[in-house]
N, C-alpha and C positions, 0 to 999 in steps of 0.2 A: 504494500500500500504506500501511496505517496500523498503528501498534502498539497493542495492547490488553493489559491485564493480566488474567490468569485465575488462579483458585485453586479447588480442590475439596478443602476440608478439609486443606490442607497449604500448602506454600510457594507463594508467588505467582510466576508466570512471565510473561514478556513474549513475545507472539506477534505476528508480522507477518501481517496478513490483508488481503484486498482491501477497498477503501474501502466497498463496498456491505455487506459483513459488519460492519465496524466501525460504520457509520452505523445499522444496524438491530439491533445487538447486544441492546439492551434487549428489543425485540420477540421476538427469537429465544429469549431466556432466559425470557420470559413464556410463550411457546408450549411450551417444554420443561417448565416448571413445571405447566402445565395437563395436559400429557400424563402427567407423573409421577404426578399425583393421580387421573387418570381412566382410564388405560389398564390393562387386565389384563396387558398385556405388560411393564408397569413394575414389577410386584410384586417381582421379584428385586432391584430397586434401592432 
């Protein structure tokens, strides 16, 4: 397990996640960003 720091327009928090998640966090964030701008399901966000 690895610790990561996340925030969504608020206070930062530390989360313990599996190493594979921590190692690819940047890629996961970029995939989410692409989805957020291109998916009709993301309109509410």
